[in-house]
C-alpha positions in Angstrom: 0.0 0.0 0.0 1.1 3.6 -0.5 2.6 5.1 2.6 0.1 8.0 2.4 -2.3 7.6 5.4 -5.9 8.6 4.7 -7.6 7.0 7.7 -7.8 10.3 9.7 -8.0 12.6 6.7 -11.0 14.9 6.3 -13.6 14.3 3.6 -12.6 16.0 0.4 -15.6 14.8 -1.6 -18.8 14.2 0.2 -22.0 12.6 -1.3 -25.1 12.7 0.8 -28.4 11.2 -0.2 -27.6 11.7 -3.9 -30.4 10.7 -6.3 -30.8 11.1 -10.0 -34.0 10.7 -12.1 -34.3 11.2 -15.8 -37.4 12.6 -17.3 -38.5 10.7 -20.4 -41.5 10.7 -22.7 -42.6 7.6 -20.8 -42.3 9.3 -17.4 -39.6 9.7 -14.8 -36.9 7.0 -14.7 -34.9 6.8 -11.4 -31.3 5.7 -12.0 -29.8 6.5 -8.6 -31.9 6.2 -5.5 -29.9 7.3 -2.5 -26.1 7.3 -2.4 -24.1 8.4 0.6 -20.3 8.1 1.0 -17.2 10.3 1.5 -13.8 10.3 -0.1 -11.1 11.5 2.1 -8.2 13.8 1.2 -5.4 11.9 -0.6 -7.5 8.8 -0.8 -8.0 6.5 -3.8 -11.6 5.3 -4.0 -12.9 3.0 -6.7 -16.6 2.8 -7.5 -17.8 -0.6 -8.8 -21.1 -2.3 -9.6 -22.9 -4.3 -12.3 -23.2 -2.9 -15.8 -26.0 -0.4 -16.1 -26.2 0.3 -12.4 -25.6 4.1 -12.9 -21.8 4.5 -12.4 -21.4 6.8 -15.3 -24.4 8.8 -14.3 -22.9 9.2 -10.8 -19.6 10.3 -12.3 -21.4 13.0 -14.3 -23.2 14.2 -11.2 -19.9 14.3 -9.2 -18.2 16.3 -12.0 -21.1 18.8 -12.4 -21.9 17.6 -16.0 -25.4 16.6 -14.9 -27.7 18.1 -12.3 -28.6 16.2 -9.2 -32.3 15.5 -8.6 -32.0 15.4 -4.8 -29.4 15.2 -2.1 -25.9 16.7 -2.6 -22.4 16.3 -3.7 -19.8 18.6 -2.2 -16.1 19.2 -2.7 -14.4 20.7 0.4 -17.9 21.6 1.7 -18.9 23.5 -1.4 -22.0 22.3 -3.4 -21.2 20.9 -6.8 -23.6 22.6 -9.2 -21.3 22.8 -12.3 -17.8 21.6 -13.2 -15.7 22.4 -10.1 -12.4 24.3 -10.7 -10.9 22.0 -8.0 -11.6 18.8 -10.1 -10.2 17.2 -13.3 -11.6 14.3 -15.3 -9.8 11.6 -17.3 -12.0 9.8 -19.8 -11.8 6.2 -21.0 -11.5 7.2 -24.6 -8.3 9.1 -24.8 -8.6 9.3 -28.6 -11.6 11.6 -28.1 -10.2 13.7 -25.3 -6.8 14.5 -26.9 -6.5 17.1 -29.7 -4.7 15.1 -32.5 -3.5 18.4 -34.2 -1.7 19.5 -31.0 1.6 18.2 -29.8 1.9 16.4 -26.4 3.1 19.6 -24.8 0.3 21.7 -26.2 -2.3 19.1 -25.2 -1.0 19.4 -21.6 -0.9 23.2 -21.8 -4.5 23.4 -22.9 -6.4 23.5 -19.5 -3.9 25.9 -18.1 -4.7 28.7 -20.5 -7.6 30.1 -18.4 -5.6 30.0 -15.2 -3.8 33.2 -14.3 -0.4 31.6 -13.7 3.0 33.2 -14.0 4.8 31.9 -17.1 7.5 30.1 -15.0 4.9 28.2 -12.9 3.0 27.2 -16.0 6.1 25.8 -17.6 7.0 24.0 -14.4 3.6 22.4 -14.2 3.8 21.1 -17.7 7.3 19.8 -17.3 6.7 18.1 -13.9 3.4 16.5 -15.2 5.1 15.0 -18.2 8.0 13.8 -16.1 5.6 12.2 -13.6 3.9 10.1 -16.4 7.2 9.2 -18.0 6.9 11.4 -21.1 9.7 13.9 -20.6 11.3 14.2 -24.0 8.0 13.5 -25.9 6.8 17.1 -25.8 7.0 17.6 -29.6 5.3 14.4 -30.6 1.7 14.2 -31.6 -0.8 11.8 -30.0 -1.2 9.8 -33.1 2.6 9.1 -33.0 2.2 7.4 -29.6 0.9 4.1 -28.4 -2.5 3.9 -26.7 -0.9 3.6 -23.3 1.2 6.7 -24.0 -1.8 8.6 -25.2 -3.6 7.9 -21.9 -0.4 9.1 -20.1 -0.8 12.4 -22.0 -4.4 12.7 -20.8 -3.3 12.0 -17.2 -0.5 14.5 -17.5 -2.9 17.1 -18.7 -5.1 16.5 -15.7 -2.4 16.6 -13.1 -0.8 19.7 -14.7 -4.1 21.4 -13.7 -3.3 20.4 -10.1 -6.8 19.4 -9.1 -7.7 18.6 -5.6 -9.9 15.7 -6.9 -9.1 13.6 -10.0 -12.0 11.7 -11.4 -11.2 8.8 -13.8 -13.9 7.0 -15.8 -12.7 3.5 -16.8 -9.3 5.1 -17.5 -7.4 1.9 -18.5 -10.1 -0.1 -20.2 -8.8 0.6 -23.7 -5.2 -0.6 -23.2 -3.5 -4.0 -23.0 -3.0 -5.8 -19.7 0.7 -4.9 -19.3 0.0 -1.2 -20.0 -2.9 -1.4 -17.6 -0.6 -2.5 -14.8 1.8 0.3 -15.6 -0.9 2.9 -15.5 -2.3 1.6 -12.3 1.1 2.0 -10.7 1.2 5.5 -12.2 -2.0 6.3 -10.3 -0.3 5.3 -7.0 2.7 7.4 -7.9 0.5 10.4 -8.7 -1.3 10.2 -5.4 2.0 9.9 -3.6 3.7 12.7 -5.5 0.9 15.3 -5.7 -1.4 14.2 -2.8 -4.5 14.1 -5.0 -7.7 12.6 -4.0 -8.6 10.1 -6.8 -12.0 8.6 -7.6 -12.0 5.8 -10.2 -15.1 4.2 -11.8 -14.1 0.8 -13.0 -15.6 -2.6 -14.0 -12.3 -4.3 -13.1 -12.6 -5.8 -9.6 -8.9 -6.7 -9.4 -8.0 -3.1 -10.3 -10.3 -1.8 -7.7 -8.8 -4.0 -5.0 -5.2 -3.1 -6.1 -5.6 0.6 -6.2 -8.2 1.5 -3.5 -8.1 2.6 0.0 -11.8 2.0 -0.1 -14.1 0.4 -2.6 -17.7 1.7 -3.0 -19.9 -1.1 -4.2 -23.2 -0.1 -5.9 -26.2 -2.4 -6.1 -30.0 -2.5 -6.5 -31.9 -0.6 -9.1 -32.2 2.4 -8.8 -28.6 2.4 -7.4 -27.7 2.4 -3.8 -24.5 1.8 -1.9 -24.4 -1.9 -1.1 -21.2 -1.8 0.9 -18.1 0.3 1.4 -15.0 -1.9 1.8 -11.7 -0.8 3.4 -8.6 -2.0 1.7 -5.3 -2.1 3.6 -2.4 -4.4 2.7 -0.1 -2.8 5.2 2.7 -1.7 3.0 3.7 -0.5 -0.5 1.7 -2.1 -3.2 3.3 -4.1 -5.9 1.7 -5.8 -8.9 3.1 -9.2 -8.1 3.4 -9.2 -4.3 0.1 -7.5 -3.6 -1.9 -9.6 -6.0 -0.5 -12.8 -4.5 -1.4 -12.3 -0.9 -4.5 -14.2 0.4 -6.3 -11.0 1.4 -6.3 -9.9 -2.2 -8.2 -13.0 -3.4 -10.6 -12.7 -0.4 -11.4 -9.1 -1.2 -11.8 -9.8 -4.9 -14.2 -12.7 -4.1 -16.2 -10.6 -1.6 -16.7 -7.7 -4.1 -17.5 -10.1 -7.0 -20.2 -11.8 -4.9 -21.7 -8.4 -4.0 -21.7 -7.3 -7.7 -23.1 -10.6 -8.9 -25.9 -10.5 -6.4 -26.7 -6.9 -7.3 -26.7 -7.8 -11.0 
């Protein structure tokens, strides 16, 4: 496990009684019934559940891309009623989020344009973000010249250059091969350690959730509710081989899988 302790950290993202209902021509369709959970400062939390349970809808509510029907979502105590400045989002489809006509450096620079930063700080953010994701030296390349895993690293670098308090990731590694996925998972742990960011990941991959999380939020029922919140603590630095081989890893994976299968 990362050495960063989040047990006594204050809540950075707080969700209280959140509900979402869509109005359709056939009448109201409730998707989320009543979700309550907190994500602490510098914590990694994964949200899992069966397909169609409302994970993406929840993500859109947390990022202010959709309105909440009732209840609340707050970041540092402030109601989320639009995209918060303190938050950044990494999408699953990096090919859609990156600008192919811009270089790696210009893609990372893009969200910084509206921030009133001194030139030196802006350049430092871009450089440190690219270095953090292993892309120092690739500034002049274009996304289409990079592998899928490298393109997703560009998307992550762009997010962390913004220095958000909360980083939201929607199935961020679903489109890459298994080896690259492991590398990007470890990159998430490194980012949390280096920048102290709170990270929330929506994922279908139970193993990924167990490996990365301090806590896993399991969604179930329809409309969605929180079935269980599971603490994850392996007691030391996490490693793809060692951590995944301990008995506790298999036990947690089985427990979460059973909850999701029951909910599905």
